[in-house]
C-alpha positions in Angstrom: 0.0 0.0 0.0 2.9 2.4 0.7 3.8 2.5 -3.0 0.3 3.2 -4.2 -0.2 6.8 -5.4 -3.8 6.7 -4.0 -5.0 4.7 -1.0 -8.6 3.9 -0.2 -9.4 2.9 3.4 -12.6 2.4 5.3 -13.0 3.7 8.8 -16.4 2.6 10.1 -19.2 4.4 8.3 -16.9 6.5 6.1 -14.2 5.9 3.6 -10.9 7.9 3.3 -9.5 8.4 -0.2 -5.9 9.6 0.2 -3.4 10.9 -2.4 -0.2 9.2 -1.4 2.6 11.4 -2.9 3.9 13.4 0.2 7.3 14.1 -1.4 5.5 15.9 -4.3 3.0 17.6 -1.9 0.4 15.1 -3.2 0.5 16.6 -6.7 -2.1 15.5 -9.3 -0.5 13.4 -12.0 -2.6 11.6 -14.7 -2.1 8.4 -12.7 -3.4 10.0 -9.5 -6.5 11.3 -11.2 -7.3 7.9 -12.7 -6.8 6.2 -9.3 -9.0 8.9 -7.6 -11.8 8.2 -10.0 -11.5 4.5 -9.3 -11.7 5.2 -5.6 -14.8 7.3 -5.9 -16.4 4.6 -8.0 -15.5 2.0 -5.3 -17.1 4.2 -2.5 -20.2 4.7 -4.6 -20.7 1.0 -4.8 -20.0 0.3 -1.1 -23.3 0.4 0.8 -21.5 0.6 4.1 -19.6 3.8 3.2 -21.9 6.7 4.1 -19.4 9.5 3.7 -16.2 10.1 1.6 -13.3 12.0 3.0 -10.6 13.2 0.6 -7.2 13.7 2.1 -3.5 13.9 1.3 -0.7 11.9 2.9 1.1 13.8 5.6 0.3 17.2 7.1 2.3 19.5 4.8 -0.3 19.5 2.0 -3.7 18.3 1.0 -2.7 18.7 -2.6 -0.4 21.2 -4.2 -2.2 21.0 -7.6 -1.2 19.5 -11.0 2.1 17.9 -11.6 3.7 20.8 -13.5 6.7 18.7 -14.6 4.4 16.3 -16.3 2.3 19.1 -17.7 5.4 20.8 -19.2 6.7 17.7 -20.9 6.1 17.6 -24.7 3.4 15.0 -25.2 4.0 12.2 -27.7 0.4 12.3 -28.6 -1.3 15.7 -28.3 -4.8 14.2 -28.5 -4.1 11.7 -25.7 -2.6 14.6 -23.6 -5.8 16.6 -24.1 -7.9 13.6 -23.1 -5.7 13.2 -20.0 -6.4 16.7 -18.9 -10.1 16.0 -18.9 -9.6 13.6 -16.0 -9.9 16.4 -13.4 -13.2 17.5 -14.9 -14.4 13.9 -14.9 -13.3 13.6 -11.3 -15.4 16.6 -10.3 -18.4 15.1 -12.0 -17.8 11.8 -10.2 -17.8 13.6 -6.9 -21.0 15.5 -7.6 -22.9 12.4 -8.8 -21.6 10.2 -5.9 -24.9 10.4 -3.9 -22.9 10.6 -0.6 -21.4 13.5 1.3 -17.8 14.5 0.6 -15.4 16.2 3.0 -11.9 17.5 2.3 -9.4 17.2 5.1 -7.0 20.2 4.6 -4.0 20.3 7.1 -1.7 22.5 4.9 -1.4 23.6 1.3 -4.3 23.3 -1.1 -3.1 25.0 -4.2 -4.3 25.3 -7.8 -6.0 22.0 -8.8 -5.7 20.9 -5.2 -7.7 23.9 -4.1 -10.2 23.0 -6.8 -10.4 19.4 -5.7 -11.1 20.5 -2.1 -13.7 23.0 -3.3 -15.4 20.3 -5.4 -16.2 18.5 -2.1 -19.3 19.4 -0.2 -17.3 20.6 2.8 -13.8 21.6 3.8 -12.5 21.0 7.3 -9.2 22.9 7.6 -6.4 23.3 10.1 -5.4 26.8 11.2 -2.2 26.1 9.3 -3.9 25.5 6.0 -3.1 27.7 3.0 -5.2 28.1 -0.1 -4.2 29.7 -3.4 -4.6 29.7 -7.2 -1.1 30.5 -8.5 -1.6 29.5 -12.2 -1.4 33.1 -13.4 2.2 33.2 -12.3 3.3 30.6 -14.8 1.3 31.9 -17.7 -1.8 29.7 -17.2 -5.3 30.2 -16.0 -7.3 27.9 -13.6 -9.8 26.8 -16.2 -10.9 23.4 -14.9 -11.3 24.5 -11.3 -13.3 27.6 -12.1 -16.5 25.6 -11.7 -15.9 24.2 -8.2 -14.5 27.6 -7.1 -17.6 29.3 -8.2 -19.6 26.8 -6.2 -17.6 27.7 -3.1 -17.4 31.5 -3.1 -18.7 34.7 -4.6 -17.6 35.1 -8.3 -15.6 38.3 -7.7 -13.8 36.8 -4.7 -12.8 33.8 -6.9 -11.7 36.1 -9.7 -9.5 38.1 -7.3 -7.7 35.0 -6.2 -7.3 33.9 -9.9 -6.0 37.2 -11.1 -3.6 37.9 -8.2 -2.4 34.4 -7.4 -2.4 35.5 -3.7 -2.6 32.9 -1.0 -5.1 33.0 1.9 -5.2 31.2 5.2 -8.1 29.1 6.6 -9.6 32.0 8.6 -9.9 34.0 5.4 -11.4 30.9 3.8 -14.1 30.9 6.4 -14.8 34.5 5.7 -15.0 33.9 2.0 -17.2 30.9 2.5 -15.2 28.1 1.1 -13.9 26.7 4.4 -16.7 25.0 6.4 -14.8 24.8 9.7 -11.3 25.9 10.8 -9.8 24.2 13.9 -6.4 24.2 15.7 -4.0 21.9 13.8 -3.8 19.2 16.5 -7.6 19.0 16.6 -8.2 18.5 12.9 -8.9 14.8 13.0 -11.1 15.1 16.0 -13.2 17.8 14.4 -13.3 15.9 11.1 -14.6 12.8 12.9 -17.3 14.8 14.7 -18.4 16.4 11.4 -18.4 13.1 9.4 -20.3 11.4 12.3 -23.1 13.9 11.9 -23.3 13.3 8.1 -23.2 9.5 8.5 -26.3 9.6 10.7 -28.6 10.8 7.9 -30.8 8.5 5.9 -28.7 7.2 2.9 -31.7 7.4 0.6 -32.7 10.9 1.6 -29.1 12.0 1.4 -28.6 10.5 -2.1 -31.8 11.9 -3.5 -31.4 15.4 -1.9 -27.7 15.8 -2.7 -28.3 14.6 -6.3 -31.1 17.1 -6.8 -28.9 19.9 -5.3 -26.1 19.3 -7.8 -28.5 18.8 -10.7 -29.8 22.3 -10.1 -26.4 23.8 -9.4 -24.6 22.2 -12.4 -27.1 22.9 -15.2 -25.4 22.5 -18.6 -22.2 21.4 -16.8 -20.9 19.1 -19.6 -20.8 21.9 -22.2 -19.0 24.3 -19.8 -16.4 21.7 -18.8 -15.7 20.8 -22.4 -15.2 24.5 -23.2 -12.8 24.8 -20.3 -10.8 21.7 -21.3 -10.3 23.1 -24.8 -9.2 26.4 -23.4 -6.6 24.8 -21.2 -5.2 22.8 -24.1 -4.9 26.1 -26.2 -3.3 27.9 -23.2 -0.7 25.3 -22.7 0.5 25.7 -26.3 0.9 29.5 -25.9 4.5 31.0 -25.6 3.9 32.5 -22.2 2.7 29.1 -20.8 5.7 27.3 -22.3 8.0 30.0 -20.7 6.2 29.9 -17.4 6.4 26.1 -17.0 10.1 26.1 -18.1 10.8 28.9 -15.5 9.0 26.8 -12.8 11.1 23.7 -13.6 14.3 25.8 -13.7 13.4 27.7 -10.5 13.7 31.2 -12.1 11.4 34.1 -12.8 9.6 33.9 -16.1 10.3 36.3 -18.9 7.0 36.8 -20.7 7.1 36.9 -24.5 3.7 38.4 -25.1 2.8 42.1 -24.9 -0.3 43.6 -23.1 
């Protein structure tokens, strides 16, 4: 199990789906996204699992976003690379159609796609050491795929500010903005999570499934078309000179030198 990039465990009435790449701050590779989707499907088919908790290995990060080294590699097959990028959008849809409550456990960093993954959950329980941010603009990209869950989680102009500035915010600010459900002292995170999950697990599974499904059906009207548009824009953006420069600068640990003009 220690070598698996994603680990699924059951703890009583809930399941924990954990990204297991602590050395990479639990970054989202294509393999991780595929395994997360498999894990969500397994929880959906498990009648004993009433709640799904999404977590990252260790306490440094929930998830630091996409694997930028993989993203910056020249793909041998451009079409397959484009399809691979659709995995995050598909994961969001898997979560929204799960029929069971989802809770993100955030002890530390939740950045870029990791922030989006947490926001795609119904609730976020965060440590007072948690840090959230959308840094894509700093490497010549835009947070296309996570726009949808971020707009679920906070007011549009607040999301736009974080997207445009790339600034990071702490859990207390996350509570104020509305995307963090509960902030607790770091050493009380698991106890608070257990209490919250316990409340959710007491609900009628049938009522929860029907009610939650109806909620996301209303919220996500015409979602497929919007996500396909965002996938296409991400692929276009990755081919632009500024994105190529931004990703190279990230890998080489230097400041980017933008090639475009305003």
